[in-house]
C-alpha positions in Angstrom: 0.0 0.0 0.0 2.9 2.4 0.7 2.7 5.8 2.3 -0.9 7.1 2.2 0.4 10.7 2.2 1.8 10.2 -1.3 -0.9 7.9 -2.8 -2.9 10.9 -4.2 -0.5 13.7 -5.1 -3.0 15.6 -7.2 -5.5 15.8 -4.3 -2.7 16.8 -1.9 -1.4 19.5 -4.2 -5.0 20.8 -4.7 -5.6 21.1 -1.0 -2.3 22.8 -0.4 -3.0 25.4 -3.1 -6.6 25.9 -1.7 -5.3 26.6 1.8 -2.5 28.8 0.4 -5.0 30.9 -1.5 -7.1 31.4 1.6 -4.1 32.7 3.6 -5.6 31.4 6.8 -3.9 31.4 10.2 -2.4 28.2 11.7 -5.3 26.1 12.9 -3.2 24.7 15.7 -1.7 27.8 17.4 -4.0 30.4 15.7 -1.0 32.6 14.7 -0.4 34.0 11.2 1.5 31.9 8.7 4.1 33.5 6.4 3.3 31.7 3.2 6.5 32.9 1.6 8.8 30.9 3.9 10.2 27.8 2.5 10.8 24.4 4.1 12.5 23.5 6.4 11.8 26.8 8.2 9.8 25.9 11.4 7.1 28.5 10.6 6.7 27.6 6.9 3.3 26.4 5.7 2.1 22.8 5.6 -1.3 21.1 5.3 -2.2 19.0 8.3 -4.9 16.3 8.5 -7.1 16.8 11.6 -7.5 13.1 11.9 -4.2 11.7 10.8 -4.2 9.4 7.8 -2.5 6.8 9.9 -5.5 6.9 12.2 -8.1 6.5 9.4 -8.4 10.1 8.4 -9.0 11.2 4.8 -7.4 13.7 2.5 -10.3 16.1 2.2 -10.8 19.8 2.8 -13.0 19.0 5.9 -10.2 17.0 7.5 -7.3 19.3 6.8 -6.1 22.7 7.9 -3.1 25.1 7.4 -0.4 24.8 10.0 3.2 25.8 10.7 5.7 23.0 10.1 6.6 23.2 13.8 3.0 23.0 15.1 2.4 20.1 12.7 5.5 18.2 14.0 4.3 18.6 17.6 0.8 17.3 16.6 2.0 14.2 14.8 -0.9 11.7 15.0 -2.3 13.2 18.2 -5.7 14.9 18.4 -6.1 18.5 17.5 -7.2 19.4 21.0 -4.1 17.8 22.5 -1.8 19.5 19.9 -3.3 23.0 20.7 -2.8 22.5 24.4 0.8 21.2 23.9 1.8 24.0 21.5 0.4 26.6 23.9 2.4 25.1 26.7 5.6 25.1 24.7 5.0 28.7 23.6 4.4 29.9 27.2 7.5 28.0 28.3 9.6 29.8 25.7 10.4 26.5 23.9 9.0 27.5 20.5 11.5 28.2 17.7 12.4 31.9 17.4 10.8 33.8 14.6 13.7 35.6 13.0 12.7 38.6 11.1 14.1 38.8 7.6 17.1 41.1 7.3 16.3 43.9 5.0 19.5 45.6 4.0 19.1 49.0 2.5 20.9 50.1 -0.6 24.7 50.3 -0.2 26.2 53.6 -1.0 29.7 54.0 -2.4 30.9 56.0 0.6 29.9 53.1 2.9 32.5 50.9 1.1 35.4 53.0 2.3 34.1 53.8 5.8 33.1 57.4 5.0 29.5 56.9 6.2 28.2 59.8 4.2 
C-alpha cells in the first residue's frame, strides 16, 4: 500500500493550493502563517490532517487545515485538542523556535564601502 500521504499527489497539491490561496492562520496555534517561507523553516506552511491518515483520516478539505511546520510536527498523530494544548504550553515556556525577522539591508552607497559613512 505504501505511504498514504503520497498515494494521491493531485488531491494533496490541490488542498495545499486551496489553503495557500485562503491565507488562513495556523489552525493549531492560531497565529499567522508566512506563506513565503520555504521548508525546512519551522514556521513555513504545511497542510495537516485533523484526523491523521495513519488513524483512518481522509485527505479532504474538511479533514485538513493550514499549519506551521513546527506545530504540525508537535501534533503528529495526536488529536487537534491535544496539539493545541501542547503547542500553547511550549510557547508559554519559551520552547518554541524563534521567529527571526528577515534582514532587510538597504541600498549600499559607495561612501559606505570606504568607511566614509556619508
